Every structure is written in C-alpha cells, then in structure tokens.
C-alpha positions, -999 to 999 in steps of 0.1 A, spaced: 424 -210 328 455 -225 311 490 -213 315 490 -196 281 456 -180 287 468 -167 320 498 -151 303 475 -135 277 451 -122 304 479 -108 326 497 -91 296 467 -73 282 477 -40 295 511 -42 277 495 -51 243 494 -28 214 458 -20 202 459 -45 173 475 -72 195 449 -65 222 421 -73 197 437 -107 191 443 -113 228 407 -105 238 393 -127 211 414 -156 221 403 -152 257 367 -150 248 368 -178 222 396 -202 230 377 -233 217 370 -216 184 406 -202 180 423 -236 183 403 -248 153 406 -216 133 430 -207 105 451 -176 108 431 -161 79 399 -166 98 412 -151 130 425 -121 111 391 -117 96 373 -120 130 396 -95 147 401 -71 119 439 -72 121 465 -84 97 480 -119 96 514 -104 104 499 -90 136 488 -124 147 522 -140 139 540 -112 158 517 -116 188 522 -154 188 560 -148 189 554 -123 217 538 -153 236 570 -173 230 556 -194 202 572 -198 168 539 -189 151 501 -191 153 501 -228 147 523 -234 178 501 -210 198 470 -230 189 486 -263 198 498 -249 231 463 -237 241 446 -269 229 470 -291 248 466 -271 280 429 -269 277 428 -307 275 446 -309 308 427 -282 326 392 -287 312 381 -306 343 389 -276 365 359 -252 366 365 -214 367 354 -203 402 372 -171 406 349 -144 420 361 -111 433 335 -105 460 308 -132 462 272 -122 456 260 -148 481 257 -132 516 265 -163 536 297 -165 556 302 -200 543 303 -187 507 327 -159 517 351 -184 534 350 -208 504 354 -180 479 384 -163 495 401 -196 501 395 -208 466 408 -175 451 440 -179 472 445 -215 462 439 -207 426 464 -178 427 491 -202 441 484 -228 415 485 -203 387 517 -189 400 532 -224 403 524 -229 366 542 -198 354 572 -197 377 604 -204 357 626 -229 377 658 -217 361 650 -180 369 641 -189 405 673 -209 410 694 -180 394 677 -155 417 685 -176 448 722 -180 438 726 -143 432 709 -134 465 730 -159 484 762 -144 471 752 -107 472 770 -83 495 737 -65 502 700 -69 491 679 -38 487 642 -47 485 616 -21 474 578 -21 477 550 5 481 516 0 496 506 -37 497 539 -46 481 557 -28 509 544 -55 533 559 -81 510 592 -62 510 592 -60 548 585 -97 552 615 -105 530 637 -81 550 627 -96 583 634 -131 570 669 -122 557 677 -104 589 671 -135 609 699 -153 590 721 -123 593 720 -113 556 725 -76 549 691 -64 536 677 -29 535 641 -21 527 627 10 510 590 17 513 589 52 497 607 69 469 631 89 491 643 58 510 645 38 478 666 63 459 689 68 489 696 31 491 700 28 453 726 56 452 749 35 474 745 1 457 774 -15 437 779 -43 413 781 -66 443 745 -58 454 710 -67 443 680 -44 441 648 -64 443 616 -46 432 582 -59 442 552 -44 423 523 -66 413 512 -42 385 547 -36 373 536 0 367 547 17 400 568 47 389 587 50 422 599 14 420 609 19 384 629 50 390 646 35 421 656 3 402 669 24 373 693 43 397 704 9 412 710 -5 377 730 25 367 752 19 397 759 -17 386 735 -35 409 718 -67 397 680 -62 393 655 -88 402 618 -81 400 585 -97 411 555 -85 391 525 -99 374 529 -117 341 535 -98 309 556 -69 298 557 -39 322 581 -11 330 594 -26 362 603 -60 348 618 -44 317 647 -34 339 653 -68 354 682 -91 349 659 -118 364 621 -112 362 600 -134 385 562 -135 380 530 -142 399 494 -142 389 461 -139 407 436 -128 381 420 -104 405 391 -89 385 380 -60 405 398 -32 424 372 -35 452 391 -65 467 425 -47 467 457 -68 468 442 -100 482 452 -132 464 480 -114 446 496 -108 480 494 -145 488 511 -154 456 539 -128 462 545 -141 498 547 -176 484 575 -166 461 592 -148 490 591 -180 510 606 -199 481 635 -174 477 642 -173 515 642 -211 519 664 -214 489 689 -189 503 688 -206 537 694 -240 522 726 -228 504 743 -223 538 720 -245 558 741 -252 589 750 -216 596 715 -203 587 696 -227 608 719 -218 637 711 -181 631 674 -188 630 676 -207 663 697 -180 679 672 -153 670 642 -175 681 658 -180 715 667 -144 721 632 -132 712 616 -159 733 638 -150 763 628 -114 763 591 -122 760 
C-alpha cells in the first residue's frame, strides 16, 4: 500500500460521509481511479465534483489531478511489494505464525517510516530537549509506551512525569507551564481521557506533542506538533500489536535525538545508571 493510500486508509474514521465514499472507492479501485476523470469518479461514488476536490485538498493535494499523479507515482514504486498483512493467520503452523507476526511488524515500521515528517520529528526533539519538564500520557497499551519513554528520559536525568489514568494526567496537567511539554500517546487518537488532559495542559500554556495514527482525530487536533504512526491492523482480535512496535520505534527516535543534543553529559548519565543498577544486582 502506498503512502497516500495508507493515509486514506488511516483517516477513514475522520471522513465525512460523502468523503468516505470517495476514500473507500479509491482504496478499492486505485488502478481505475488514476485513469479516471473527476466526472467519472463523481458518478461512480454518487458525490459532487466539489466533494472530490475538497477531499483531495484534505489529502494535501492541490486537486484531484495531483492526487491521481501522487497515487500513480507511488504505485509504480511499490507495485513489486505484495500485500501480506494478515491479522491472525489461518494457517495453523508455528512457522506461519512466526512469519506473519514478523512481517506485520516490519511492514508497520516501513509504513511509519514513509509517513514520519522529518521536520516535525526534529522540532519535537528540540522542544523536548529544551523543556523544563515533559509529561507523557498513555492509557492501556499506549500506557506502556508512555512508561518506556519516561524510563528512558529518567536515565539521562530529564524531568519526566507519566500519567496512566485520567486522575494522574489531570493532576500533572494542572501544574504545567509554558516551559513544559505534554506528550499524548493514543494510537486511535480518540481516547477521551488523553484529549481532556492535553486540553488542560494546553490551557496552561504547555506545548502539546501527540503520537497517533494518521489522519484527523481529536487528540492530534490539540497538537502543536503531531507525529504519526501506522500499522493497518485490520481486526481488534490482535489488539495493539504492530501499532505498539511502530510507536516504540518513534519513542526510540525521539530519545536518541534528545540524547544526541547533549551527548557527552547524557552518555555519562546512561553509564552512571547502568553501573549502579549492575552493582546492586
């Protein structure tokens, strides 16, 4: 699946009904769409040409013609890569299970690499490096991502607080200032507790950074910098599997970027914490 098709897939939930008709048709018939006129697509989807133009601009294209060219160009690059994603394999063999889970995780990382904005990542790293305090919020599976980031930042002696439920998150947010960052992690971008906590933080002047799936969603709508991952998990039976891998990858990128900005002191702190833990064990 190409970058543009990934974006369309991940943003389906945020589409208006008429836009969703266009999005689903593009996903189902990408080869046909790149050779269609706007009039033909409007006829096939029973929407207006204005809706198609509006949706194309929502996808950061100047119009339908640019959207077609983008999809066609990306399809030419990615056509040799077969679509292998499978939520839970039908084959009962362990070999199939190993291959399937590994491929899904690899695909999630590759897809996320394609959609990560370099400038946004760099800006997030600089802001986090200079922040007085970083508050990181996550619930459920995203809570483990938040805890991982907190543990990493603690090792280089950066002030970080983690909130894993609404009470803790709101309490932390209430004391944030314009020198602080609130970092919300929610793959769906729909988690109400994360949204409400970030809103309090934003009202107090904190800079908001979010990590969600692609597309418009309530959590990323609050962000000064919105970072995205994608996994294309198709079934809730698997839970947060490959999406978690993609999120952890972004966390590693942010952490190593922060560490690099004050490399000598941070490496010394890492070595100091390693030695003290090893000594006790």
